[in-house]
Each structure stands twice: as structure tokens, then as C-alpha cells.
N, C-alpha and C positions, 0 to 999 in steps of 0.2 A: 504494500500500500504506500501511498505518497508520504504519509507521516513517517513511517519507518525509514523510507528511502532518504527523506530530507534530514531526519535525525542522524542517520548514519553519516551523511555528508556535512554534518555540523551547521546546517542552514539556520537552525533556530538559535544557536549560541550567540548571545549578544543582542537578540531582538527583545522588544518590550511587549507588554500587554497594552493594547490601544483602546480596549473596550472593557469596562468593568460595570456590570449591572448587579448591585447588591442583592444578595439572596437569590441569584439566578445563575449567572455565568461570568467567567473571566475569559477574554478572547485575546489571542496573540497570533504570531506567525506571519505578520505583515512586515516585509522589509522596509516599507516606506513609513510605517507607523500611522498611516492615514485611514486604514480600514479598507482600502481598495487595491492594495498591492498583493503580489504573489510571486511564484517562482518562474513565471513565464509560460506555464502550461496548466492545464486542468485535466482531471481524471474523473471518471464516473464509477463509483462503487455503491450501487443502489442497495440501501439497507432493507432487510425484511420488513413487511408491513406491521409486524408485531414488535418492532424495536422500541425499547424504553430507554430513558436517559436518567437513571438515578444519580444522586449526588456522588461526585467523584468520577463520573463518566468523562472521558476525553473523546471528543467527536470533531469531525471536520466541518468547518463553517462554509456557508455558501450564501450568495445573494438571493433575495426573494425571487428573482426572475430566472434563476438557474434550475435545471431539472434536479429532482431528488438525487442525492448521492454525489453531485458534482462538487469538486473541491480542487484547491491548489495547495497552498501552504497554511492558510489560516485555520486555526482550531479553537475550540472552546472547551472549558472544563466546567461542568455543572456544579454549582455551589449551593443551590437551594432547591426546595421542593417544587418550585415552578418548573424545573426541568422535566418533570413528569408530564407536563402539559404540551411538550414539544411534539409536533407531528413527526413521523418516521422518515424524515427527509435528509438526515445527516449520517454519514458513514461513521461508525464507531472505530476509533483508533486504539482505544485501550481504556484503562481506568487507573486512577491514582491508587497506589498500593502502600505508599509511605509518604508522609509529609502533608497530609490533608490539612493539618493545622496551618501550614504555610499558605496553602491554597485559600483557606478561609480568611487568613490575614490579608491576602491580596484582595479578596472579594470585599473586604471592608473599606478598601480605598476607592470605591466607586462614588459617583456623583449623580445628580438628577439627569444630567445630559449624557450619562454613560461613559464619560471620560475619567481617567484616573486622577485622583487628587495628588498623587505622587508617582514618579516614574518607577516602574518595576521592570527589571531586565532579567532575562533568562541567562544565567552564567553558562550553564551547560545542560543540554537536554540529553537524556539517556532513556533507553528502552530495555526492559527485561522481558524475556519470553517466558510464558508460563501458563 
């Protein structure tokens, strides 16, 4: 999947979270920091219709106009119960298995306009198979 490939290539290292919606999601993976950037390609990984997004889910973000499962490099982590209301349009990349307290702390840095109140940068992204 694109998330695994980009993580392996260290694409996410040094990027920030550009969208933080308290009690919902934190979103990153945009090299421009604007919410409209990506890796220069998109892929389609259509999720099953029964896909759910519990707290801690890491999923690939897409624009509203893109087909379900379409993504590039942007991803989000579900931080609140509202994630269960998401339609099954987002390919799941994984789940947070350690450090959810850090994810929650980042989630508390959101504002009414969904921009971070402080800059948060990914030092190093890693994946564990399991």
C-alpha cells in the first residue's frame, strides 16, 4: 500500500500535521502543509463496505470528490468516537499500537478552523507488521 511504501522511503519524516479536529482526527502527510499536497501520484485501495474506523485507526485521506479508497500520501488517525460515523471511503493503513497518549496530545492542539495551535512534526515514521 502507498502508506507502507512512503514510510519505507522516509517520505513522512519531517512532515507536520496540517489538520487537527479535536475529538475526531489528526491529519498529516502533506509535503506542502496546505492540505492539498501529495506524492505526485494517487492509488485506489477500495475498502470493504463494512469498514469501521475506531479510535487509533490510521487511514488514508482523500478529497470529497475522489472515489472511495483513492489516496496519495495524506493520512489521518482517528482520535475520537466520531470516527465511527465515517463512511467506508478510506483505505485503512494500520492502527496505533503504542503511543496513543501522544496521538491524543496532538489531537488536543486543534482549533475551531481545524488548524493546529502548535506545529507538530513527525520525526520518524515507522511500521510494524503484525
